[in-house]
C-alpha positions in Angstrom: 0.0 0.1 0.1 1.4 3.2 -0.9 0.6 6.2 1.2 -1.4 9.3 -0.1 0.0 12.9 0.3 -0.8 14.5 3.6 -3.9 16.8 3.6 -3.2 19.9 1.8 -0.3 18.5 -0.3 0.6 20.3 -3.3 0.4 17.8 -6.5 3.8 16.3 -7.9 4.5 18.1 -11.1 3.9 16.0 -14.5 7.1 14.0 -14.9 8.8 14.3 -11.7 9.4 11.2 -9.5 8.8 12.2 -5.9 11.4 11.0 -3.1 9.9 7.8 -1.1 10.8 8.2 2.5 10.4 5.8 5.2 10.1 7.6 8.3 11.2 5.6 11.4 10.5 6.8 14.9 8.9 5.5 18.0 8.1 9.0 18.7 5.0 9.5 16.6 1.4 10.2 17.5 -1.3 7.3 17.5 -5.0 7.1 18.3 -3.9 6.0 21.7 -1.5 8.8 22.2 -2.5 11.6 19.9 0.2 13.8 21.4 3.3 11.7 21.6 5.9 13.0 19.1 3.8 15.5 17.6 6.7 17.5 16.7 7.9 14.6 14.3 4.5 14.3 12.5 4.2 17.9 12.2 7.7 18.3 10.2 6.7 15.3 8.2 3.5 16.8 7.2 5.2 20.0 6.2 7.6 18.0 3.8 4.6 16.2 2.3 3.2 19.6 1.3 6.1 20.2 -1.1 4.6 17.7 -3.2 8.0 16.3 -3.8 7.8 13.2 -1.3 5.9 10.2 -0.7 6.0 8.7 2.8 5.0 6.2 5.1 5.8 5.7 8.7 6.8 3.1 11.0 6.5 4.0 14.7 7.1 0.6 16.7 5.7 0.5 20.2 6.6 -1.9 23.1 4.5 -5.1 23.4 2.3 -5.4 26.3 -0.4 -8.0 27.1 -3.1 -6.0 28.3 -5.1 -2.5 27.7 -6.7 -2.8 31.0 -6.8 0.8 32.5 -5.1 -0.4 35.8 -1.8 -0.7 34.0 -1.7 2.9 33.1 0.4 4.2 30.5 1.5 0.7 29.5 -2.0 -0.1 28.8 -2.3 3.1 26.6 0.7 2.0 24.5 -0.9 -1.6 24.2 -4.1 0.1 22.7 -2.0 1.5 20.0 -3.5 0.3 16.6 -1.5 -2.0 14.4 -1.7 0.4 11.5 -3.5 3.5 11.0 -4.0 6.8 8.8 -3.2 10.1 10.2 -3.7 13.2 8.1 -3.4 11.0 4.9 -0.3 9.2 6.0 0.1 5.5 6.4 1.4 4.7 10.0 2.4 1.1 11.2 3.0 0.1 14.7 4.8 -3.1 14.9 5.7 -4.6 18.3 8.8 -5.3 19.9 9.8 -6.8 23.3 11.0 -4.3 25.8 12.2 -6.1 28.9 12.0 -4.5 32.3 15.2 -4.2 34.5 17.5 -5.5 31.6 18.9 -2.1 30.9 18.8 0.4 28.0 21.7 -1.3 25.9 19.5 -3.9 24.3 16.6 -1.5 23.4 17.9 -0.4 19.9 18.4 -4.1 18.8 15.0 -5.1 20.3 13.6 -2.2 18.3 15.2 -3.0 15.0 14.5 -6.8 15.1 10.9 -5.9 15.8 10.4 -3.5 13.0 12.3 -5.7 10.2 9.6 -7.5 9.2 7.4 -4.5 8.6 9.9 -3.0 6.5 10.6 -5.9 4.5 6.7 -6.2 4.0 6.2 -2.4 2.9 9.0 -3.3 -0.2 7.2 -6.5 -1.1 3.8 -4.6 -1.2 5.5 -1.8 -3.7 6.6 0.8 -1.4 10.2 0.6 -2.3 11.5 3.5 -0.2 14.6 5.6 -1.1 16.0 6.2 2.2 15.0 6.1 6.0 14.5 9.3 7.9 15.0 8.5 11.5 14.1 10.6 14.5 15.9 10.6 17.9 19.4 9.2 18.1 18.7 6.6 20.9 17.4 4.1 20.6 15.8 5.1 17.4 18.8 6.3 15.2 20.9 3.1 16.5 17.8 0.6 15.4 17.7 2.6 12.2 21.1 2.3 11.5 21.1 -1.5 11.8 17.9 -1.7 9.7 19.9 0.6 7.0 22.7 -1.9 6.9 20.5 -5.1 7.0 18.2 -3.7 3.9 21.1 -1.4 2.3 19.3 2.0 2.4 20.7 5.5 3.0 19.9 6.8 6.5 19.4 10.1 7.8 19.2 10.6 11.6 17.7 13.3 13.4 18.8 14.5 17.1 16.3 16.2 19.0 17.7 16.8 22.4 17.4 14.5 25.2 18.5 11.7 22.9 22.1 13.3 23.0 21.9 15.3 26.3 20.6 12.5 28.6 21.5 9.1 26.8 24.9 10.7 25.6 25.9 10.8 29.1 26.1 6.9 29.5 29.1 5.1 27.9 27.3 2.3 26.1 24.5 4.4 24.5 27.1 7.2 23.5 29.2 4.5 21.9 26.2 2.9 19.7 25.2 6.5 18.8 28.5 7.1 17.6 28.6 4.0 15.5 25.1 4.9 14.2 26.4 8.2 13.3 29.2 6.6 11.3 26.5 4.4 9.6 24.5 7.5 8.7 24.6 9.2 5.4 23.6 12.6 7.2 22.9 13.7 10.8 20.6 16.2 11.7 20.4 18.8 14.8 17.3 20.8 15.5 19.8 23.1 16.8 23.5 24.1 16.5 23.9 22.9 20.1 23.1 19.2 19.0 25.3 19.5 16.1 28.1 20.5 18.3 27.7 17.4 20.1 27.8 15.2 17.2 30.8 17.3 16.0 32.7 16.2 19.2 32.0 12.5 18.2 34.5 13.1 15.4 31.5 12.7 12.6 32.2 13.7 9.4 31.5 17.3 9.3 30.1 17.4 5.7 27.4 14.9 6.9 26.3 17.3 9.8 23.4 19.7 9.3 21.3 22.0 11.5 17.7 21.8 10.5 15.4 23.8 12.9 11.8 23.2 13.6 9.4 25.7 12.3 6.0 26.9 14.0 2.7 26.7 12.4 1.6 30.5 12.5 -1.9 29.4 11.4 -2.7 27.2 14.4 -0.8 29.7 16.8 -2.0 33.2 16.5 -2.8 35.7 19.0 -6.1 35.9 20.6 -7.7 38.7 22.4 -6.0 38.3 26.0 -9.2 39.3 28.0 -11.5 37.0 26.0 -9.0 34.0 26.4 -8.9 34.8 30.1 -12.5 34.8 30.4 -13.1 31.8 28.6 -10.2 29.6 30.5 -11.1 31.2 33.8 -7.9 32.6 34.2 -6.7 35.7 35.8 -3.3 37.1 37.2 -0.9 40.3 37.4 1.1 39.0 35.9 -0.2 35.7 34.6 2.7 33.2 34.0 2.5 30.0 32.0 4.5 26.6 31.5 3.6 24.3 29.1 5.0 20.6 29.3 4.9 17.3 31.0 5.3 17.2 34.6 8.9 15.5 34.5 12.1 16.7 36.1 13.7 17.7 33.1 11.1 20.5 32.3 12.1 22.2 35.8 8.4 23.0 36.9 9.9 22.8 40.5 12.1 25.8 39.5 9.3 27.7 38.2 7.4 27.3 41.7 10.5 28.3 43.5 10.6 31.6 41.2 6.9 32.2 41.9 7.6 32.1 45.7 10.3 34.8 45.0 7.6 37.0 43.0 4.8 36.6 45.5 6.0 39.2 48.1 6.8 41.9 45.4 3.6 41.0 43.2 1.0 39.8 45.3 -1.3 39.4 42.1 1.2 36.9 40.3 -0.4 33.7 39.1 1.2 30.6 37.7 -0.5 28.1 35.5 1.0 24.6 34.6 -0.3 23.0 31.6 0.5 19.5 31.3 0.7 16.1 33.4 3.0 13.5 34.6 4.4 11.9 37.5 5.5 14.7 39.5 2.1 16.3 39.6 1.6 15.4 43.3 5.0 16.3 44.3 4.7 19.8 42.5 1.5 20.4 44.2 3.1 19.4 47.8 5.8 21.9 46.7 3.3 24.8 46.1 1.7 23.9 49.4 5.4 24.1 51.2 6.2 27.2 49.6 3.0 29.0 50.4 2.0 29.9 46.9 -0.9 27.2 46.4 -3.2 29.9 46.1 -1.3 31.4 43.3 -1.0 28.1 41.2 -3.4 26.5 39.0 -2.7 22.8 37.5 -4.6 22.9 34.3 -3.7 19.3 33.3 -3.0 18.1 29.8 -4.4 20.4 26.9 -4.6 19.2 23.4 -1.9 20.8 21.0 -4.5 22.3 18.6 -6.2 24.2 21.9 -2.9 25.8 23.3 -3.4 29.0 21.4 -5.9 30.3 23.9 -3.6 29.6 27.1 -0.5 31.2 25.2 -2.5 34.2 24.3 -4.1 34.5 28.0 -0.8 34.5 29.3 1.6 37.9 30.0 4.7 35.4 30.0 5.6 31.8 29.4 8.3 30.3 31.3 10.4 27.3 30.3 13.0 26.6 32.9 14.0 23.4 31.6 17.1 21.5 32.7 18.0 20.2 29.2 16.5 20.9 25.7 17.0 20.6 21.9 14.9 23.0 20.0 11.9 23.9 22.3 8.7 24.1 20.2 6.6 25.9 23.0 8.7 29.1 22.8 7.9 29.5 19.2 4.3 28.7 19.9 4.0 31.1 22.6 5.8 33.6 20.5 3.5 33.1 17.7 0.6 33.9 19.8 2.5 37.1 20.6 3.6 36.0 24.2 7.0 36.7 25.3 9.2 34.2 27.0 11.6 33.5 29.9 13.7 30.3 29.4 16.8 28.6 30.9 20.1 28.9 28.8 20.1 25.1 27.7 20.3 23.7 24.3 19.0 25.8 21.2 17.2 28.3 23.5 19.5 31.1 22.6 19.0 30.3 18.9 15.2 30.6 19.4 15.3 33.5 21.7 17.8 35.5 19.1 16.2 39.0 20.0 16.1 40.4 23.5 12.7 42.1 22.6 11.1 38.8 22.6 12.3 37.3 25.8 15.0 36.7 28.2 17.4 33.8 28.6 18.6 33.2 31.9 21.3 30.7 33.7 19.7 27.3 34.2 18.8 25.8 37.8 18.3 29.3 39.0 15.1 30.2 40.3 16.2 33.9 41.5 17.4 34.3 37.8 14.3 33.1 36.3 12.2 35.4 38.6 14.4 38.4 37.6 13.9 37.7 33.9 10.0 37.9 34.6 10.4 41.1 36.3 12.5 42.4 33.7 10.2 41.7 31.0 7.4 43.4 32.9 9.3 46.3 33.1 9.7 46.5 29.5 6.4 45.1 28.3 7.4 43.9 25.1 5.3 44.7 21.9 3.5 41.5 21.7 3.0 42.3 17.6 6.8 42.3 17.4 6.9 39.0 19.5 4.6 37.6 16.9 6.7 38.9 13.8 9.6 37.0 15.3 7.9 33.6 15.3 6.7 34.4 11.9 10.4 34.6 10.4 10.7 30.9 11.7 8.0 29.1 9.7 8.4 25.8 8.0 9.3 26.7 4.3 13.2 26.8 5.3 13.1 23.6 7.0 11.4 21.9 4.1 13.7 23.2 1.7 16.9 22.0 4.1 15.2 18.5 4.3 14.7 17.9 0.7 18.2 19.2 -0.1 19.7 16.9 2.4 17.8 14.0 1.0 19.0 14.6 -2.4 22.7 15.0 -1.6 22.4 11.7 0.3 20.9 9.9 -2.7 23.3 11.6 -5.2 26.1 10.6 -3.2 25.2 7.1 -2.8 24.4 6.8 -6.3 27.8 8.1 -7.2 29.5 5.6 -4.8 27.4 2.8 -5.6 26.1 3.3 -9.5 23.0 1.1 -10.6 23.9 -1.8 -12.7 23.4 -1.5 -16.2 20.7 -3.7 -17.6 21.9 -6.1 -20.3 19.9 -6.2 -23.8 19.6 -9.8 -25.3 
């Protein structure tokens, strides 16, 4: 089965041959987890709009025997359909064994073995893909490197943040990622900071590329602040917002500490946390201990297509992360006209390239985070200018860069391994 183009894709011009791309990543949305890996799906959808690519997706999920709600997150994963069509794109979800307490070093091998039959079947059924486009260097990129070797296909791997920043701290995953980088025909980082990590692994510089994420300025656009606040039942002077999973790396605990520093000087300040996760109870207890519980609202998870109202209602977005690649929430907030205060990690300085749209502060420093909030409050950035900054980071440049890299990879492969001429009888 060959996947149709994404909704809204431009038609392929007569006589042209579109690239056939197999996107491989366990970070991809499904009917069971519609918000999981949404940034990977968005980039593919924008690429397909060029009309120069056909694509199918293989997004493996760990095998689990039950979908009973008592098993929580594992049950939701088990509910993932074996195949589905999302926005006109065929998506396949093969299962693979993920053995608990065995360690993360086997993960890429199990992932690759679990997906191999699906890739072979797609080829038998007529989707003879030109290259593998893998997202997230570990374990996905390593698994994709194995598949590329087994199937003799070109490979592009995209690093997105915690794959290098977290897994890269451990010796065994780092060695496997370096091996995969040597196999890959090109490696992409969503920011320069990630490409610098790859450079440190002595990978060939000509095969390293920065391809940032873009922002959908139609989905994320300014709404009236007063109306958005009224609809959402929000208030605050200032009204601060965080958006992200309630996990340690996102630094919500630091936001609460910054809030505690702001309350004595700004009694009307409020902080809204959008997202859910394992730290929710701990963060609620922290807010109680800091004496700021009356200044905090835990809003829970919000679908991506509804976030625009929350961004528009806020005076500032906070991103106190301990680690990031290219933080999409920064661009989403700015596209809604909302300035940002973010910790200086990963590609944050590349996103907040203008002091008029936000402040970059030292990481792990609640006092600096609070000072950044007060600095922006004092200057009151022009929300129209903030929006313009985001508009300069749309998807067209990203799509053009992807197409260029794919074609360079295929041209280099063709020059190195030219096709065997057919013999005439």
